[in-house]
C-alpha positions as CSV (number, residue, x, y, z in Angstrom):
1,M,-58.8,30.7,-73.5
2,I,-56.1,28.5,-72.7
3,D,-57.2,24.4,-72.3
4,A,-56.8,23.0,-69.2
5,V,-53.5,20.7,-70.0
6,L,-51.6,24.0,-71.0
7,L,-52.9,25.4,-67.7
8,E,-51.7,22.4,-65.5
9,S,-48.6,22.5,-67.3
10,L,-47.8,26.5,-66.9
11,S,-48.9,26.5,-63.1
12,V,-46.6,23.1,-62.4
13,A,-44.1,25.3,-64.5
14,A,-44.8,28.0,-62.3
15,L,-44.5,26.1,-59.0
16,V,-41.0,24.7,-60.3
17,V,-39.2,28.0,-61.4
18,V,-40.6,30.1,-57.7
19,L,-39.0,26.5,-56.0
20,V,-36.1,26.5,-58.1
21,C,-35.2,30.2,-57.2
22,A,-35.9,30.4,-53.7
23,V,-33.2,27.4,-53.4
24,V,-30.9,29.0,-55.7
25,R,-32.2,32.8,-55.6
26,P,-30.2,33.5,-58.7
27,F,-28.9,37.5,-58.4
28,R,-28.8,37.1,-54.6
29,W,-32.9,38.7,-55.0
30,P,-35.3,37.5,-52.8
31,E,-37.6,34.9,-53.3
32,A,-40.3,37.3,-53.3
33,A,-38.8,38.8,-57.4
34,F,-39.7,35.3,-58.6
35,A,-42.7,34.2,-56.8
36,V,-44.7,37.6,-57.4
37,P,-44.4,37.5,-61.8
38,A,-45.0,33.7,-61.5
39,A,-48.6,34.6,-59.8
40,G,-48.9,37.0,-62.1
41,I,-48.7,35.2,-65.1
42,V,-50.8,32.3,-63.5
43,V,-53.2,34.6,-63.1
44,A,-53.5,36.4,-66.3
45,A,-53.3,33.3,-67.8
46,G,-56.7,32.1,-66.6
47,G,-55.2,29.3,-64.0
48,I,-56.7,31.1,-60.8
49,P,-59.9,33.2,-60.9
50,I,-59.3,36.8,-59.1
51,A,-61.8,36.2,-56.5
52,E,-60.1,33.0,-55.6
53,V,-56.9,34.6,-55.4
54,R,-58.8,37.0,-53.1
55,E,-59.9,33.9,-51.0
56,E,-56.8,32.9,-50.5
57,A,-55.3,36.0,-49.9
58,A,-58.0,36.5,-46.7
59,R,-56.6,33.1,-45.8
60,L,-53.2,33.9,-46.2
61,G,-53.3,37.2,-44.3
62,P,-53.6,36.8,-40.6
63,V,-51.1,34.1,-40.8
64,I,-48.3,36.4,-42.6
65,G,-49.7,38.6,-40.3
66,F,-48.8,36.1,-37.1
67,L,-45.1,35.6,-39.0
68,A,-44.7,39.2,-39.5
69,A,-44.9,39.7,-35.5
70,V,-43.4,36.8,-34.5
71,L,-40.1,37.6,-36.4
72,V,-39.9,41.5,-35.0
73,L,-40.3,39.6,-31.7
74,A,-37.7,37.3,-32.2
75,K,-35.3,39.9,-33.5
76,L,-36.2,42.6,-30.3
77,C,-35.4,39.2,-28.4
78,D,-32.4,38.7,-29.9
79,D,-31.1,42.4,-29.0
80,E,-32.1,42.4,-26.1
81,G,-29.8,39.6,-25.7
82,L,-31.7,36.8,-24.9
83,F,-29.8,34.1,-27.3
84,H,-26.5,35.4,-26.2
85,A,-27.7,34.4,-22.8
86,C,-28.7,31.2,-24.3
87,G,-25.4,30.7,-25.7
88,T,-23.9,31.1,-21.9
89,W,-26.3,29.0,-20.6
90,M,-25.4,25.7,-22.9
91,A,-21.3,26.4,-22.3
92,R,-21.8,26.6,-18.6
93,W,-24.3,23.4,-18.4
94,S,-22.3,21.7,-20.9
95,R,-19.1,21.5,-18.4
96,R,-17.2,21.5,-21.9
97,R,-18.5,18.4,-23.0
98,P,-19.5,17.7,-26.1
99,H,-22.4,15.2,-25.3
100,R,-23.8,17.3,-22.9
101,L,-24.2,20.7,-25.5
102,L,-25.7,18.3,-28.1
103,G,-28.2,17.4,-24.8
104,S,-28.5,21.3,-24.4
105,V,-28.7,22.1,-27.9
106,F,-32.1,19.8,-28.3
107,A,-33.1,21.8,-25.2
108,L,-33.4,25.4,-26.5
109,A,-33.7,24.3,-29.9
110,S,-36.9,22.7,-29.0
111,L,-38.5,25.0,-26.6
112,I,-37.5,28.2,-29.3
113,T,-38.4,26.1,-32.0
114,A,-42.0,25.6,-30.1
115,V,-42.8,28.9,-29.0
116,L,-40.8,31.7,-31.4
117,S,-41.1,29.5,-34.2
118,L,-38.8,27.6,-36.3
119,D,-37.3,31.3,-38.1
120,A,-35.9,31.6,-34.3
121,T,-34.2,29.2,-34.3
122,V,-32.6,29.3,-37.5
123,V,-31.9,32.6,-37.8
124,L,-30.9,33.7,-34.0
125,L,-30.1,30.2,-32.1
126,T,-27.6,28.9,-35.1
127,P,-24.8,31.7,-34.2
128,V,-25.0,31.3,-30.7
129,V,-24.7,27.8,-31.4
130,F,-21.3,28.3,-33.7
131,A,-20.0,30.6,-31.0
132,T,-20.7,28.1,-28.1
133,A,-19.3,25.3,-30.2
134,A,-16.0,27.7,-31.1
135,R,-15.3,28.5,-27.1
136,M,-15.6,25.5,-25.7
137,G,-13.7,24.0,-28.9
138,A,-15.8,21.6,-29.5
139,R,-16.9,20.1,-33.3
140,P,-19.6,21.8,-34.5
141,R,-21.4,19.4,-36.9
142,P,-23.5,17.9,-34.3
143,H,-24.9,21.4,-32.7
144,V,-25.6,22.8,-36.1
145,Y,-27.2,19.7,-37.8
146,A,-29.0,19.9,-34.2
147,G,-30.6,23.0,-35.2
148,A,-31.1,22.4,-38.3
149,H,-33.2,18.9,-37.9
150,L,-35.5,20.2,-34.4
151,S,-36.4,23.7,-36.4
152,N,-38.7,21.4,-38.6
153,T,-38.8,18.4,-36.0
154,A,-39.9,20.6,-32.8
155,S,-42.2,22.5,-34.6
156,L,-45.1,20.2,-34.1
157,L,-46.0,21.8,-30.7
158,L,-48.2,24.6,-31.3
159,P,-50.2,25.7,-33.5
160,V,-47.7,29.0,-33.5
161,S,-44.5,26.9,-34.0
162,N,-44.2,26.7,-37.6
163,L,-46.2,28.3,-40.4
164,T,-47.5,24.9,-41.4
165,N,-49.0,24.9,-38.6
166,L,-50.9,27.9,-39.1
167,L,-52.3,27.4,-42.5
168,A,-53.7,24.4,-41.0
169,F,-54.6,25.4,-37.5
170,T,-57.8,26.8,-38.3
171,A,-58.8,23.6,-40.6
172,T,-58.4,21.2,-37.8
173,G,-61.4,22.8,-35.7
174,L,-58.9,22.8,-32.6
175,T,-58.3,25.3,-29.7
176,F,-54.6,26.2,-29.3
177,T,-54.7,24.2,-26.0
178,R,-56.4,20.9,-27.6
179,F,-53.7,21.2,-30.5
180,A,-51.5,20.9,-28.1
181,L,-52.2,18.4,-26.0
182,L,-52.8,16.3,-29.1
183,M,-49.0,17.4,-30.2
184,T,-47.3,16.9,-27.0
185,L,-46.7,12.7,-27.4
186,P,-45.9,13.2,-31.0
187,W,-43.3,16.5,-30.5
188,L,-41.6,14.4,-27.6
189,A,-41.4,11.1,-29.9
190,A,-39.6,12.4,-32.4
191,I,-37.2,14.7,-30.6
192,A,-36.2,11.4,-28.4
193,V,-36.0,9.8,-31.6
194,E,-33.6,12.5,-33.3
195,Y,-31.5,12.7,-30.2
196,A,-30.7,8.7,-30.2
197,V,-30.1,8.7,-33.7
198,F,-27.4,12.0,-33.1
199,R,-25.9,10.4,-30.3
200,R,-25.4,7.6,-32.2
201,F,-24.5,9.3,-35.5
202,F,-22.0,11.5,-34.2
203,A,-20.4,9.4,-31.7
204,A,-16.8,10.0,-32.8
205,E,-17.4,14.4,-32.5
206,L,-18.8,13.9,-29.5
207,N,-16.3,11.9,-27.7
208,A,-13.4,14.2,-29.2
209,P,-11.4,16.2,-26.6
210,T,-11.9,19.5,-26.6
211,H,-10.1,22.9,-26.6
212,P,-11.4,25.7,-24.7
213,T,-10.8,29.3,-26.6
214,G,-11.6,31.4,-23.8
215,A,-13.2,31.4,-20.1
216,D,-16.8,30.6,-19.5
217,E,-19.0,33.7,-20.0
218,L,-21.3,35.5,-17.0
219,T,-24.4,37.2,-18.2
220,D,-27.6,38.6,-17.2
221,L,-30.7,36.5,-18.2
222,P,-33.3,39.3,-20.1
223,L,-36.1,39.2,-17.6
224,F,-38.1,41.5,-19.2
225,A,-37.8,39.6,-23.3
226,L,-38.5,36.6,-21.4
227,V,-41.8,37.7,-19.2
228,T,-43.1,39.6,-22.7
229,V,-42.3,35.9,-24.4
230,A,-44.2,34.1,-21.2
231,A,-46.8,36.4,-21.8
232,T,-47.5,36.3,-25.3
233,L,-47.8,32.4,-25.3
234,A,-50.0,32.7,-22.6
235,G,-51.8,35.5,-25.1
236,F,-52.0,32.5,-27.5
237,V,-54.0,30.3,-25.5
238,V,-56.5,32.9,-24.0
239,A,-56.8,34.6,-27.7
240,S,-57.9,31.3,-28.9
241,A,-60.4,30.4,-26.4
242,L,-62.3,33.4,-27.3
243,G,-62.0,33.2,-30.6
244,I,-59.4,35.8,-31.7
245,D,-56.6,35.1,-33.7
246,P,-53.4,34.7,-32.6
247,A,-51.6,37.0,-34.6
248,W,-53.2,39.5,-32.7
249,A,-51.3,38.2,-29.5
250,A,-48.1,37.9,-31.5
251,A,-48.5,41.4,-32.4
252,V,-49.3,43.0,-29.1
253,G,-46.0,41.0,-28.0
254,A,-44.2,42.7,-31.2
255,V,-45.5,46.1,-29.8
256,V,-44.7,45.7,-26.3
257,M,-40.9,45.4,-27.1
258,A,-40.9,47.3,-30.1
259,V,-41.8,50.2,-27.9
260,R,-39.0,49.5,-25.2
261,A,-36.2,49.3,-27.5
262,L,-37.4,52.8,-28.9
263,A,-37.8,54.1,-26.0
264,R,-34.1,53.1,-24.9
265,R,-33.0,54.3,-28.6
266,H,-31.7,50.0,-29.2
267,T,-33.4,50.0,-32.6
268,T,-34.9,52.3,-34.7
269,P,-38.4,51.8,-36.9
270,A,-36.5,51.1,-40.1
271,A,-35.3,48.5,-38.2
272,I,-38.3,46.5,-37.0
273,V,-39.2,46.9,-40.2
274,R,-36.2,45.2,-42.0
275,S,-36.7,42.3,-39.3
276,A,-40.7,42.0,-40.6
277,D,-38.8,40.8,-43.5
278,V,-41.7,42.3,-46.1
279,P,-40.1,40.7,-49.2
280,F,-40.7,37.3,-47.6
281,L,-44.0,37.6,-46.6
282,V,-44.5,39.0,-50.0
283,F,-43.3,35.6,-51.6
284,V,-45.8,33.6,-48.8
285,L,-48.6,35.0,-50.5
286,A,-47.6,34.7,-54.1
287,L,-46.6,31.2,-53.4
288,G,-50.2,30.3,-52.1
289,V,-51.9,31.6,-55.2
290,V,-49.5,29.4,-57.5
291,V,-50.0,26.6,-55.3
292,Q,-54.0,26.7,-55.4
293,A,-53.5,27.1,-59.1
294,V,-51.7,24.0,-59.5
295,V,-54.0,22.4,-57.2
296,D,-57.0,23.4,-59.1
297,N,-55.5,22.3,-62.1
298,G,-54.9,18.7,-61.4
299,L,-52.8,18.2,-58.4
300,G,-55.7,18.3,-56.2
301,R,-57.6,15.3,-58.0
302,A,-54.4,13.3,-58.3
303,L,-53.7,13.7,-54.4
304,G,-57.5,13.1,-53.6
305,N,-57.0,9.6,-55.2
306,V,-53.7,8.5,-53.2
307,L,-54.3,9.9,-49.6
308,P,-55.5,7.6,-47.5
309,D,-59.3,8.5,-45.7
310,G,-60.1,8.0,-41.4
311,T,-57.8,8.4,-39.0
312,T,-56.9,4.6,-38.2
313,L,-53.3,3.8,-37.7
314,P,-52.3,2.6,-41.4
315,A,-54.4,5.8,-42.4
316,L,-52.2,8.0,-40.4
317,L,-49.1,6.4,-41.4
318,G,-50.4,6.6,-44.9
319,I,-50.5,10.1,-44.6
320,A,-47.9,11.5,-42.9
321,A,-45.8,9.5,-45.6
322,L,-47.4,11.2,-48.3
323,A,-47.2,14.5,-46.6
324,A,-43.4,13.9,-46.1
325,L,-42.9,12.6,-49.5
326,L,-44.9,15.8,-51.4
327,A,-42.8,18.1,-48.9
328,N,-39.4,16.9,-50.5
329,L,-40.6,17.3,-53.9
330,I,-42.4,20.6,-53.6
331,N,-41.5,22.3,-50.5
332,N,-43.6,21.7,-47.1
333,L,-45.3,25.1,-47.4
334,P,-46.7,23.7,-51.1
335,A,-47.3,20.5,-49.5
336,V,-49.6,21.6,-46.5
337,L,-51.5,23.6,-48.6
338,A,-52.2,21.5,-51.2
339,L,-53.1,18.3,-48.4
340,V,-55.0,20.4,-45.7
341,P,-58.1,20.7,-47.8
342,L,-58.1,16.9,-48.7
343,A,-57.2,15.9,-45.3
344,A,-59.9,18.2,-43.6
345,P,-62.9,15.8,-44.2
346,S,-61.8,12.8,-41.9
347,G,-61.1,15.0,-39.4
348,P,-58.5,17.1,-37.1
349,G,-56.5,13.7,-36.8
350,A,-55.7,13.3,-40.4
351,I,-54.3,17.1,-40.5
352,L,-52.2,16.7,-37.7
353,A,-50.7,13.3,-39.4
354,V,-50.2,16.4,-42.5
355,L,-48.1,18.2,-40.0
356,L,-46.3,15.2,-39.1
357,G,-45.2,14.6,-42.5
358,V,-44.6,18.5,-43.1
359,N,-42.4,19.4,-40.6
360,I,-40.6,16.1,-40.4
361,G,-40.2,14.8,-43.4
362,P,-37.7,18.6,-44.7
363,N,-35.0,16.7,-43.0
364,L,-34.2,14.4,-45.6
365,T,-33.6,16.9,-48.3
366,Y,-32.5,20.6,-48.4
367,A,-35.2,21.3,-50.3
368,G,-38.0,20.1,-47.9
369,S,-38.5,23.4,-46.4
370,L,-37.7,27.1,-46.4
371,A,-36.0,27.0,-42.8
372,T,-33.5,24.2,-44.0
373,L,-32.7,26.2,-47.0
374,L,-31.7,29.3,-44.7
375,W,-29.9,27.2,-42.2
376,R,-27.6,26.1,-45.0
377,R,-27.0,29.7,-46.1
378,I,-26.0,30.3,-42.4
379,A,-23.9,27.8,-42.2
380,H,-22.0,28.7,-45.1
381,H,-21.6,32.0,-43.9
382,H,-19.9,30.5,-40.9
383,D,-17.8,28.6,-43.3
384,H,-18.7,25.2,-42.3
385,D,-19.1,22.6,-45.0
386,V,-22.6,21.1,-45.3
387,R,-21.9,17.8,-47.2
388,L,-25.2,17.0,-49.4
389,K,-24.1,13.3,-48.5
390,E,-24.0,13.6,-44.7
391,F,-27.5,15.6,-44.4
392,T,-29.3,13.1,-46.7
393,L,-27.9,9.9,-44.8
394,L,-28.8,11.7,-41.3
395,G,-32.1,12.1,-42.6
396,L,-32.7,8.7,-44.3
397,L,-31.7,7.5,-40.4
398,T,-33.8,9.9,-38.5
399,V,-37.0,10.7,-40.7
400,P,-38.7,7.2,-41.2
401,L,-38.1,6.4,-37.3
402,A,-39.6,9.9,-35.8
403,L,-42.5,10.0,-38.5
404,L,-43.4,6.2,-37.4
405,A,-42.6,7.2,-33.7
406,S,-44.9,10.6,-33.9
407,T,-47.4,8.9,-35.8
408,L,-48.0,6.1,-33.2
409,A,-48.1,8.4,-30.7
410,L,-50.9,10.4,-32.3
411,W,-52.8,7.9,-32.9
412,A,-52.5,7.4,-29.2
413,S,-53.0,10.4,-28.3
414,L,-56.2,10.9,-30.3
415,K,-57.5,7.5,-28.9
416,M,-56.9,9.4,-25.2
417,M,-58.4,12.3,-25.9
418,A,-61.4,10.6,-27.7
419,E,-62.1,8.6,-24.2
């Protein structure tokens, strides 16, 4: 039997390998190609008992199912033209003024992230933002960076906005509606800070003259997709009230869109399966196993010694700051998996503070969240130079202020809702 020190070292090494490979993606292999063997090695070495692996799989199963359904729903909405319509609206509303385009990107990215999850913003809205800026003749940097930041920051609002929220939602003991009510003020505060900093940071690009390359398009709004998304969102609320997992509501929305698309021959069963991104779902499960092994073999004790107790304002600030730091050190998914069980005894307010840290904090570094890594790949695909120094500087200006503002807003929300 391997001793405790070796198990701790092995677990940490496995997590480091998984995260580094997720960032670098050697040979362009999917993240699961490295995470699954790492999880297998940790289990075989005794870093986590088989019974605990089953518990982790049972806990992550509904979350993974929900993520698959939302990815399918978002892709089918894109096929219906929903995101193209968003780009057309942005172009027309901005009136060829870059600062108005920034405002429209903030509005749409915040809404799409909240309702369809941050993956939809990164994967589907980012290319639309590139195309809209090019058609306007505007410099794309402010608008593209806005998509990256809001895919993290704007995911605070709903339990379904982010995988981290889903992982923590059950532990909060809150209903879908109460979660949203408590997070509304923090969500607005964080977005407002981001917008203010962006207007200042990118003042030169936002005030530069534009050189349009084409006329504004006219496009019909895909009402079926829009109604289906609205009905799915309402389904989340109803499902929560009835004690039903939100994955079922997401699955119904995805099935409705899939049946329509298949009947009209706009897609194929194989394309629907591909849109669920099965390798990424497997990666999430394997990552959960590796993280649990790290927590069991030392990280849990270390974090327990420094995590503040309670939901006073200083405690909430400390929890949010620690969560943000950990997200940038080991990525936000492992961070939330490690911190939520430790924060749970202090109540839902402490868990929500963890979510502030793991959702806003990743805007500081590339490795903070998988969404940021994916956004960087998409930016490079569009021949857009993402500069590490600029990304980090923008993060240093936004993250501390957004964390402070949102944590103050969370504290105020908790006080108001308790009365």
